[in-house]
C-alpha positions as CSV (number, residue, x, y, z in Angstrom):
1,M,-5.5,-15.0,-30.5
2,T,-4.3,-11.5,-29.6
3,V,-4.2,-10.7,-25.9
4,I,-4.7,-7.1,-24.7
5,V,-3.1,-6.5,-21.3
6,R,-5.0,-3.9,-19.3
7,M,-4.1,-1.8,-16.3
8,P,-5.0,-3.9,-13.2
9,E,-6.7,-2.6,-10.1
10,I,-3.8,-3.0,-7.7
11,A,-5.4,-1.1,-4.8
12,T,-9.1,-1.8,-4.1
13,G,-11.2,1.1,-5.3
14,S,-8.4,2.8,-7.2
15,D,-9.2,4.6,-10.4
16,E,-5.7,4.9,-11.9
17,A,-2.2,3.5,-11.6
18,A,1.1,4.3,-13.2
19,I,3.8,2.2,-15.0
20,A,6.9,2.2,-12.9
21,G,8.9,0.1,-15.4
22,W,8.6,-2.7,-18.0
23,L,10.3,-6.0,-17.1
24,V,9.9,-7.5,-20.6
25,A,11.1,-6.0,-23.9
26,V,9.2,-6.0,-27.1
27,G,9.7,-9.3,-28.9
28,E,10.4,-11.3,-25.8
29,T,8.3,-14.4,-25.0
30,V,6.1,-14.2,-21.9
31,A,5.0,-17.2,-19.8
32,V,2.0,-17.4,-17.5
33,G,3.0,-16.1,-14.0
34,Q,6.0,-14.2,-15.4
35,A,6.5,-10.7,-14.0
36,L,5.6,-8.4,-16.9
37,V,5.5,-4.9,-15.6
38,E,5.9,-2.9,-12.4
39,I,2.8,-1.0,-11.4
40,E,3.1,2.0,-9.1
41,T,0.3,2.6,-6.6
42,E,0.0,5.0,-3.7
43,K,1.3,2.4,-1.3
44,A,3.9,0.4,-3.2
45,T,5.4,-0.6,-6.5
46,V,4.3,-4.2,-7.2
47,E,5.0,-6.6,-10.1
48,F,2.0,-7.6,-12.3
49,E,2.3,-11.0,-13.7
50,A,1.2,-12.2,-17.2
51,E,-2.1,-14.1,-17.0
52,Q,-1.7,-15.6,-20.5
53,P,1.4,-16.7,-22.5
54,G,2.5,-14.9,-25.7
55,T,5.1,-12.6,-27.2
56,L,5.2,-8.9,-26.2
57,A,4.2,-7.3,-29.5
58,G,3.9,-3.8,-28.4
59,I,3.9,-1.5,-25.3
60,L,1.0,1.0,-25.3
61,L,1.9,2.9,-22.2
62,A,5.5,4.0,-21.5
63,A,7.2,3.9,-18.1
64,G,6.2,6.9,-16.0
65,S,2.8,7.2,-17.6
66,T,-0.6,6.9,-15.9
67,A,-3.7,5.2,-17.1
68,P,-7.2,4.4,-15.7
69,V,-7.8,0.9,-14.4
70,G,-8.9,-1.2,-17.4
71,A,-7.1,0.8,-20.0
72,P,-4.9,-1.2,-22.5
73,I,-1.2,-1.0,-21.7
74,A,0.3,-3.7,-23.9
75,V,-0.4,-6.3,-26.7
76,L,0.7,-9.9,-26.6
77,A,0.9,-12.0,-29.7
78,A,-0.4,-15.6,-29.3
79,D,1.7,-18.6,-30.2
80,G,2.1,-18.7,-34.0
81,E,0.8,-15.2,-34.4
82,S,3.2,-12.5,-35.7
83,M,3.7,-9.3,-33.8
84,A,2.5,-7.3,-36.8
85,D,-0.7,-9.3,-36.9
86,A,-1.3,-8.9,-33.2
87,L,-0.8,-5.1,-33.4
88,A,-3.1,-4.9,-36.4
89,A,-5.8,-6.9,-34.6
90,A,-5.5,-4.7,-31.5
91,G,-5.6,-1.6,-33.6
92,A,-8.6,-2.8,-35.6
93,A,-10.5,-3.5,-32.3
94,G,-9.5,-0.2,-30.9
95,A,-7.6,-2.1,-28.2
96,G,-11.0,-3.4,-27.1
97,T,-12.0,-0.2,-25.4
98,A,-13.5,3.2,-26.0
99,P,-12.4,5.4,-23.1
100,S,-14.7,8.2,-22.4
101,A,-13.4,11.7,-22.3
102,E,-13.8,11.8,-18.5
103,A,-12.5,8.3,-17.7
104,G,-9.5,8.0,-20.0
105,A,-9.2,10.1,-23.2
106,D,-5.6,10.8,-22.5
107,Q,-4.8,7.1,-22.4
108,A,-6.5,5.9,-25.6
109,H,-3.1,5.5,-27.2
110,K,-2.6,4.0,-30.6
111,P,-0.7,0.7,-30.6
112,V,2.9,1.1,-31.8
113,S,3.4,0.0,-35.4
114,A,4.7,-3.4,-36.3
115,E,7.7,-1.8,-37.9
116,A,8.6,0.1,-34.8
117,A,8.2,-3.1,-32.7
118,V,10.6,-5.2,-34.8
119,A,13.0,-2.6,-36.2
120,P,16.6,-3.2,-34.9
121,T,16.9,0.4,-33.8
122,A,13.6,0.5,-31.9
123,V,13.9,1.5,-28.3
124,P,12.9,-1.2,-25.8
125,V,9.9,0.8,-24.6
126,P,8.2,2.6,-27.5
127,V,6.6,5.8,-26.3
128,P,2.9,6.0,-27.2
129,V,1.9,8.4,-30.0
130,Q,0.0,11.4,-28.8
131,A,-1.6,14.2,-30.6
132,A,-0.4,17.7,-29.8
133,A,-2.5,19.5,-27.3
134,A,-5.0,21.7,-29.1
135,P,-5.5,25.3,-27.9
136,E,-8.5,25.6,-25.6
137,A,-11.4,27.7,-26.5
138,P,-12.7,30.1,-23.9
139,G,-15.2,28.4,-21.7
140,A,-14.3,24.9,-23.1
141,R,-14.7,21.9,-20.9
142,R,-11.5,20.8,-19.3
143,F,-10.9,17.0,-19.1
144,V,-9.1,16.0,-16.0
145,S,-8.7,12.6,-14.4
146,P,-9.7,12.0,-10.7
147,L,-6.1,11.4,-9.8
148,V,-4.9,14.6,-11.4
149,R,-7.7,16.6,-9.6
150,K,-6.6,15.0,-6.3
151,L,-2.9,15.7,-6.9
152,A,-3.7,19.3,-7.9
153,R,-5.8,19.8,-4.8
154,E,-3.0,18.4,-2.6
155,R,-0.3,20.6,-4.2
156,G,-2.5,23.7,-4.3
157,I,-2.4,24.0,-8.1
158,E,-5.2,25.8,-9.9
159,L,-6.0,23.7,-12.9
160,V,-7.4,26.6,-14.8
161,S,-3.8,27.8,-15.3
162,V,-2.5,24.4,-16.5
163,R,-2.2,23.5,-20.2
164,G,-3.0,19.9,-20.9
165,S,-0.7,17.8,-23.1
166,G,-3.1,14.9,-23.5
167,P,-5.4,14.4,-26.5
168,G,-8.0,17.2,-26.8
169,G,-6.1,19.2,-24.2
170,R,-6.7,16.7,-21.4
171,I,-4.7,17.4,-18.3
172,V,-2.6,14.4,-17.2
173,R,-0.3,13.8,-14.3
174,R,2.9,14.8,-16.0
175,D,1.5,18.3,-16.7
176,L,1.6,18.9,-12.9
177,D,5.3,18.0,-12.6
178,G,7.5,21.0,-11.8
179,I,4.5,23.3,-11.1
180,G,4.5,25.0,-7.7
181,G,1.4,25.3,-5.6
182,G,-0.7,28.4,-5.4
183,T,-1.8,30.9,-8.0
184,A,0.0,33.9,-9.4
185,A,-0.4,37.0,-7.4
186,P,-2.7,39.6,-9.0
187,A,-1.2,42.8,-10.3
188,A,-0.8,45.5,-7.6
189,I,-3.7,48.0,-7.4
190,P,-2.6,51.6,-6.7
191,Q,-3.7,52.7,-3.2
192,P,-4.4,56.2,-2.1
193,A,-1.6,57.8,-0.1
194,Q,-2.0,57.3,3.6
195,P,-1.5,60.1,6.0
196,S,1.7,59.9,7.9
197,L,1.4,58.9,11.6
198,P,3.4,60.2,14.5
199,P,6.1,57.9,15.7
200,Q,4.8,55.2,18.1
201,P,6.7,54.0,21.2
202,A,8.5,50.7,20.8
203,A,6.5,47.7,22.0
204,A,7.5,46.0,25.2
205,P,9.4,42.7,24.6
206,L,7.3,39.6,24.8
207,A,7.8,37.1,27.5
208,S,10.0,34.2,26.5
209,T,8.1,31.1,25.4
210,G,11.2,28.9,25.3
211,A,11.3,28.8,21.5
212,S,13.4,31.0,19.2
213,A,11.5,33.5,17.1
214,S,13.7,32.5,14.2
215,A,13.2,28.8,14.5
216,E,13.6,27.1,11.1
217,W,11.7,24.2,9.7
218,V,11.7,21.9,6.6
219,D,8.6,20.8,4.8
220,V,8.9,17.2,3.6
221,P,6.4,16.7,0.8
222,H,4.0,13.9,1.3
223,T,4.6,10.7,-0.7
224,G,1.8,8.8,-2.3
225,M,2.3,6.1,0.4
226,R,2.1,8.6,3.2
227,R,-1.1,10.1,1.8
228,A,-2.6,6.6,1.3
229,I,-1.8,5.6,4.9
230,A,-3.3,8.8,6.3
231,R,-6.5,8.4,4.2
232,R,-6.9,4.7,5.1
233,L,-6.3,5.1,8.8
234,A,-8.5,8.2,9.0
235,E,-11.3,6.2,7.3
236,S,-10.7,3.2,9.6
237,K,-10.8,5.3,12.8
238,S,-13.9,7.2,11.7
239,T,-16.0,4.3,10.2
240,V,-15.0,1.2,12.1
241,P,-16.1,0.9,15.8
242,H,-12.9,0.0,17.5
243,F,-12.6,-1.4,21.0
244,Y,-9.5,-2.6,22.8
245,L,-8.5,-5.5,25.1
246,V,-5.1,-5.7,26.8
247,A,-3.3,-8.8,28.2
248,D,0.0,-9.4,29.9
249,C,1.7,-12.6,28.8
250,R,4.5,-14.4,30.7
251,V,7.1,-15.3,28.1
252,D,9.9,-16.9,30.1
253,A,9.1,-20.4,28.8
254,L,8.8,-19.0,25.2
255,L,12.2,-17.3,25.3
256,E,13.8,-20.5,26.7
257,L,12.2,-22.6,24.0
258,R,13.3,-20.1,21.3
259,S,16.9,-20.3,22.6
260,Q,16.8,-24.1,22.3
261,I,15.4,-24.0,18.8
262,N,18.0,-21.4,17.6
263,A,20.8,-23.5,19.1
264,V,20.1,-26.0,16.3
265,E,22.3,-25.3,13.3
266,G,20.6,-23.7,10.4
267,V,17.4,-22.8,12.3
268,R,16.5,-19.2,13.3
269,V,13.2,-18.1,14.7
270,S,12.1,-14.8,16.3
271,V,9.7,-13.9,19.0
272,N,7.5,-12.4,16.3
273,D,7.3,-15.8,14.6
274,F,6.0,-17.4,17.8
275,V,3.4,-14.5,18.1
276,V,2.1,-15.0,14.5
277,K,1.9,-18.7,14.9
278,A,0.1,-18.3,18.2
279,V,-2.4,-16.0,16.5
280,A,-3.2,-18.7,14.0
281,G,-3.5,-21.2,16.9
282,A,-5.9,-19.0,18.7
283,F,-8.1,-18.8,15.6
284,R,-8.1,-22.6,15.5
285,D,-9.3,-22.6,19.1
286,V,-11.9,-19.9,18.5
287,P,-12.8,-20.2,14.8
288,A,-15.8,-17.8,15.1
289,A,-13.3,-14.9,15.6
290,N,-11.7,-15.6,12.2
291,A,-14.1,-13.3,10.3
292,I,-14.5,-10.0,8.6
293,W,-17.4,-7.6,8.0
294,T,-19.0,-7.2,4.6
295,E,-22.1,-5.2,3.8
296,E,-24.1,-8.4,3.1
297,A,-22.8,-10.8,5.8
298,T,-20.1,-11.7,8.3
299,R,-17.5,-13.7,6.3
300,R,-15.9,-16.5,8.3
301,F,-12.7,-18.2,7.0
302,T,-11.5,-21.7,7.4
303,G,-7.8,-20.9,6.8
304,V,-5.7,-18.3,8.6
305,D,-4.1,-15.6,6.5
306,I,-2.3,-13.0,8.6
307,A,-0.9,-9.6,7.6
308,V,2.4,-8.7,9.2
309,A,3.3,-5.0,9.5
310,V,6.6,-4.1,7.9
311,S,8.3,-0.7,8.2
312,V,9.7,0.6,4.9
313,P,11.6,3.8,4.2
314,T,8.4,5.5,2.8
315,G,5.9,4.2,5.3
316,L,4.3,0.9,6.2
317,L,3.3,-2.2,4.3
318,T,1.3,-5.2,5.5
319,P,2.1,-8.2,3.3
320,V,0.0,-11.3,3.9
321,V,1.2,-14.7,5.0
322,R,-1.2,-17.3,3.8
323,G,-2.1,-20.6,5.4
324,V,-0.2,-19.9,8.6
325,E,-2.0,-22.7,10.4
326,R,-0.4,-25.2,8.0
327,M,3.2,-23.9,8.4
328,S,5.9,-25.1,10.8
329,L,7.5,-22.4,12.9
330,G,10.6,-22.5,10.7
331,E,8.6,-22.2,7.5
332,L,6.7,-19.3,8.9
333,G,9.8,-17.4,9.9
334,T,11.3,-17.9,6.4
335,A,8.1,-16.7,4.8
336,I,7.9,-13.6,7.0
337,R,11.6,-12.7,6.3
338,D,11.1,-13.1,2.6
339,L,8.0,-10.8,2.5
340,A,9.7,-8.2,4.7
341,G,12.8,-8.1,2.6
342,R,10.9,-7.8,-0.6
343,A,8.6,-5.2,0.9
344,R,11.7,-3.0,1.7
345,E,13.0,-3.5,-1.8
346,G,9.6,-2.6,-3.4
347,K,9.3,-6.0,-5.0
348,L,6.1,-7.4,-3.6
349,K,3.5,-8.8,-5.9
350,Q,-0.1,-7.6,-6.1
351,H,-1.7,-10.6,-4.4
352,E,0.8,-10.4,-1.5
353,L,-0.8,-7.2,-0.3
354,E,-4.3,-8.4,-0.5
355,G,-6.6,-10.4,1.8
356,G,-6.1,-11.5,5.4
357,S,-8.6,-11.3,8.3
358,F,-6.1,-10.1,10.9
359,S,-2.8,-8.2,11.3
360,V,0.1,-8.3,13.7
361,S,2.1,-5.1,14.5
362,N,5.2,-5.6,16.7
363,L,7.1,-2.6,18.1
364,G,8.7,-4.6,20.9
365,M,12.1,-4.4,19.2
366,Y,12.1,-0.6,19.7
367,G,11.5,-1.0,23.5
368,T,7.8,0.0,23.3
369,S,6.1,-1.4,26.4
370,E,2.6,-1.3,24.9
371,F,0.5,0.5,22.3
372,A,-2.9,0.3,20.5
373,A,-3.0,-0.1,16.7
374,I,-5.6,1.0,14.2
375,L,-7.4,-1.6,12.1
376,N,-6.7,-2.1,8.5
377,P,-10.2,-2.7,6.9
378,P,-11.7,-5.0,6.0
379,Q,-9.7,-7.0,8.6
380,S,-11.5,-7.3,11.9
381,G,-8.5,-7.3,14.3
382,I,-4.9,-6.2,14.8
383,L,-2.7,-7.3,17.6
384,A,-0.2,-4.7,18.9
385,V,2.8,-6.4,20.5
386,G,5.1,-4.7,23.0
387,A,8.5,-5.5,24.3
388,A,9.2,-8.5,26.5
389,Q,10.4,-6.9,29.8
390,Q,11.4,-8.0,33.2
391,R,8.7,-7.0,35.7
392,P,7.6,-7.9,39.3
393,V,5.1,-10.8,39.1
394,V,3.1,-12.7,41.6
395,Q,4.2,-16.4,41.7
396,A,1.9,-19.4,42.1
397,D,2.7,-19.5,45.9
398,G,1.7,-15.9,46.3
399,T,5.2,-14.5,46.6
400,V,6.5,-11.7,44.4
401,G,9.3,-12.4,42.0
402,V,10.7,-11.3,38.7
403,G,9.3,-12.5,35.4
404,T,9.5,-11.6,31.7
405,V,6.2,-10.1,30.6
406,M,5.0,-9.0,27.1
407,T,1.9,-6.8,26.9
408,V,-0.3,-7.2,23.9
409,T,-3.3,-5.1,22.8
410,L,-6.1,-6.4,20.6
411,S,-7.9,-3.8,18.5
412,A,-11.2,-5.3,17.3
413,D,-14.0,-4.4,15.0
414,H,-17.2,-4.4,17.2
415,R,-19.4,-5.1,14.1
416,V,-17.7,-8.6,13.8
417,L,-16.3,-9.4,17.3
418,D,-18.4,-8.9,20.4
419,G,-16.5,-8.3,23.7
420,A,-16.9,-11.8,25.0
421,L,-15.8,-13.4,21.7
422,A,-12.7,-11.1,21.5
423,A,-11.9,-11.8,25.1
424,E,-12.2,-15.6,24.4
425,W,-9.8,-15.3,21.5
426,L,-7.3,-13.2,23.5
427,A,-7.3,-15.7,26.3
428,A,-6.6,-18.5,23.8
429,F,-3.7,-16.5,22.4
430,T,-2.3,-15.9,25.9
431,Q,-2.6,-19.6,26.8
432,R,-0.6,-20.5,23.7
433,I,2.1,-17.9,24.3
434,E,2.6,-18.9,27.9
435,N,2.6,-22.6,26.9
436,P,4.8,-22.4,23.8
437,L,5.0,-26.1,23.1
438,S,1.3,-25.8,22.1
439,I,2.4,-23.5,19.3
440,L,4.6,-26.2,17.8
441,V,1.9,-28.9,17.5
């Protein structure tokens, strides 16, 4: 039967998303799990995979367009069904939805015709048909999506001055493109002439503040990712009761073991790989800490899924490595490098950015001695990892020597982790880091 593909909810709680690009052309066969379309969110562009097989009969939302979550974006013809029949079935069913004026009137696009879908001269991505924007009557209700209202607020655009190009005059995201912030200045009002004043003595020069009065600056517009990071972290810091625990880990034995492993041809592991594996081992030692907070209950996990912070040109992503407790150190390193590489290329998939009970953020490669990270809800903890540095240390015999020390800071959600439980987990992590052979077993 005909399959209607709908806009997925890529980011939890999101109302809308945009089509970054179609990866399959009309008329091509689609298999389950095949990347069908790239969906743009505030944080990343991710590939959305087909959940059912079929032939792409029509594209209902062109690249660059925005639609509410749940709105139809494409039609798949089932095996043995013609594209024309699939489009007709989707059209007869109204694409299975009746968007309200407030939730998605501008996205209730008609399916492309069967002729357009199969004609040799048809473009690969048919642009949805839209009615011309009708003139607005004075005092008429203006239909605006939540995303457009947010963008207009951020850019300082008065929506009353914007003409909507969507059905019924609805204002859509593309209507804001190219519009500068602020409103037009009102016409000048004649002012009565002011009496002339006698010349005033020149003001005394101000004391130097060390900054030039003509200092210049450049405003870099916020990206969607930067806004999302700012919003999420502000929400986390204001709604999650953070507390912090710090530990110094001796890593001389770990660095020696890493050198031995990397001496084997074809094997390459990093200090961060050891850290992530030790995090999983500590959860195995203290399973009660492997949990998150929900409104109904504390949810405890049996497996260990860990998010790893990755710096990308536009901000920060935290792809999730699943089943870390089952991986060898080499497998873990390969998985992390794959996720980090695809994160920087914008090729992560939806499920790779979801889940996990814990994160690891490592700034040691930048020489940072120590820092405290902010939780990424609903995860209950994040480990901030500093650089491994040579420092004075007290030896077992009481003498002072030189050792390599790495400082880590655990940020914990006090709703889930009490101080004693968090301290027990951090002690288990430190024990594994300082005895690295335990990480390998």
